[in-house]
N, C-alpha and C positions, 0 to 999 in steps of 0.2 A: 504494499499500500504506499510505503514511504517513496518507493521509485516512481509512482505515479506523478508526484509533484516535484520531481527532480529534473531540472533543466540542464542536464549534462551533455555536452557534445559527443563525449566519446560513447556514451551509452544512451541511446535516444529513448526517452521514457513516453508513455502513452499521452501524457499531457502535452509534450512538445508536438507529437503527431497531430493530435486533435486541435491544438492552437493553429498549427501551420495549415491544416486543411481548411479551417475556418477563414483565416486570412486570406489564403490563395483563392478561395472560393469567391469572396468578395472582390477581390482584384480581377479575376477572370470574368466574372459576370459584368463588372464595370467596363472591362475592355470590350466585351461582346456588345454591350450597349452603346459604346462609343462608335462602334463599327457600323450598327444598325442606324444610328442617327446620322452618320457621315457618308453613308453608302445610298446612292440614288440612281445607279445605273441599272440595266436590265438584267445583270447577272447575279442579283442577290439570291442567296440560298439559306434557308433556315438551318439546314444541316451543318453548314459551315460556321454559323453562329454559335451552334451547340458544340461544334469542334473547338472553337476558341475558348470556351468554358472548361471543356474536359482536358485539353492539352496542358494546360498550366498544372493542375494537381497532379497528373500522370508524370510530368517531368519533374516536379517537386519530389515526388515519392522516389523516382529514380536516383536523383541526387542524394537523398537522405540514405538510400541503400548502398550506394557506391562509394560514399565519401570514406577516405582513408583505405580504399580497398581497389587498387588499380586493376586487379584480376577479375573481379566483379564487373567493373566498368567496360573491361574489354569484352567480357562475356556478354553482357547487354547489348553492346554495340554490334556484336556478331549476329545476335539474335534479331535486332532491328534491321539489319541489313537484309534480311530474308523478306521483309515487309515491302510490298509495292503499293503506291498510291494509284488507285485506278480512276480517281476523280481529277480531271484536269483543272488547275487553278486559273481562272480565265483572266484575272487582273493582277498585275504586279503589285498593286497595293494590298491586295489580299495576302500575300506573301509576307509582307512587312508585319501585318496583323498576327500571322501565326508566329513568327519570330518574337514579336512583342509578348505574346501570351506565353511562348516558351521560356524566354529570358527571365520573365517575372517568377515562373515557377522554379527556375534554377536558383534565383536570388533568395526566395523564401527557403527553398530546400537546403541551401547552404548557410542559412542563418542571418543573411544580410537584409534584415527587416526594413531598416531606414533606407537603404538603397532601393529596395522594391517599392516601398510607398512613395517616396519622392519621385522616382523615375516614372511611375504610373501616373502620378499626377501632372507632371511636366510634359511627358510625351503625349498624353490624352489632350491637354490644353493646346499643345503644338498641332495635333491633328485638327482639332476644332477650328483654330485659327486659319490654318491652310484651307480648310473646307470653306469657311465663311468668306474668306477673300478670294476664292476660287483661284489660288496659286497655280501657275503653270499652264492655265487654260488659255488657248488662243482660238477657240471656236465659238465665242459668244456671237450670236446672231448669224451663225454659220449654219448651212444646210447642204444636203445633197439632193439635187433636182434631176429626176429621171424622166426623159421625155420620149414618147413613141410616136412616130409619124409615118405616114405612108409615102412621104417625099423627103428629099434632102432639104434640111433647114437652111434658110439664108442667114448666114453669119452676121452680115452688115445689118439686116432687119433686127435680129436678136439684139445686136449691140445697141441699136438706136432705142429700142424699147426698153432695154436695161437702163440706159442713160435717163430716159423719160421718168422712171420709177426710182431711180437713185439706188439701183441695185448693181452688184458686181458679179459677173458670170466668167467662169473659166473652165473651158472644155476639158474634161478628164478622160472621157472615153466616147468613141462612137463605133457602132458596129451594125451590119445589115443582118436582118433576121427574115429570111423569106422576101416577102413584099414590103417590109416594114424596115424602118430605121430607128435604132434605139441610141439616144444621146444621154451622157451622164455629165453633169455639170457641178462644179463647186459654186455654191450660191451663197451670197451674203447680202443682207438687206439692212440698210441704215435706219429705215423706218419700218418697223415690224407691222404698224397698223395698215400699211399699204400692200401687205403681203398677199392677202386674199385678191385684192384688185388686180394686182400684177398677174397672178395666176389665171384669173378669169379672162384677162385681155389676152394673155399669152395663148390660152386655148382657142379663143375666138380668131385670132389674127393667123394662127398656123393650122387650125383644123386638126388638133392632135387627136390621135387614137386614145391615148391615155397619158397620164403624168402622175408622178409619185413625189413627195417631198419628205425627205427623211431629216428629221430635225432633232435638236436637243444636244446641249454641251456634254452630256455624259454618255451619250450613245455615238456620237460621231466626233472624232478628233481628226485634224488635218496636219 
């Protein structure tokens, strides 16, 4: 019973294990919550959010088991090398969250509580600030415009119409599909209120078969 309340690094007591599990659970849930609040692209996965919560205590337990035991560490690394991840991480930012959760688990498992708490708060605040100010984004008001026409479009006419509505077009791709022609443009509108008017006039001027507009800062990056 005395060993239960003994916080000794050499001999890990039940109290230390429970205390560490409680702390890392709060930290990992907080990391997952930050991920959910700052993730607004189409690749969001609930299972990934749960993974962020689970990976921290798992890594913490590993560190607590293998500390001062190099042979145990090598054995666990050998076992984990047999595991293959079958789910592809679609965004590089998701990888950073995985490392975030993993590192905090290592910090708690090795007894660096101050490092874990301060780094969690600091990194979370940094993530929120980068998200709020859209740091690194160069695609605001940018879109991908796909046009399908039965005839070749006049570039000069397209350019004149773009200048009229104060939009910028840049041809990305053009291909012939049977009796139709498909055009893909990089499209940027300075005045988003005129966007629908521009598309209506464009459809009328060129008698398009169809057109698609792919928009969104988080779904399209140039």
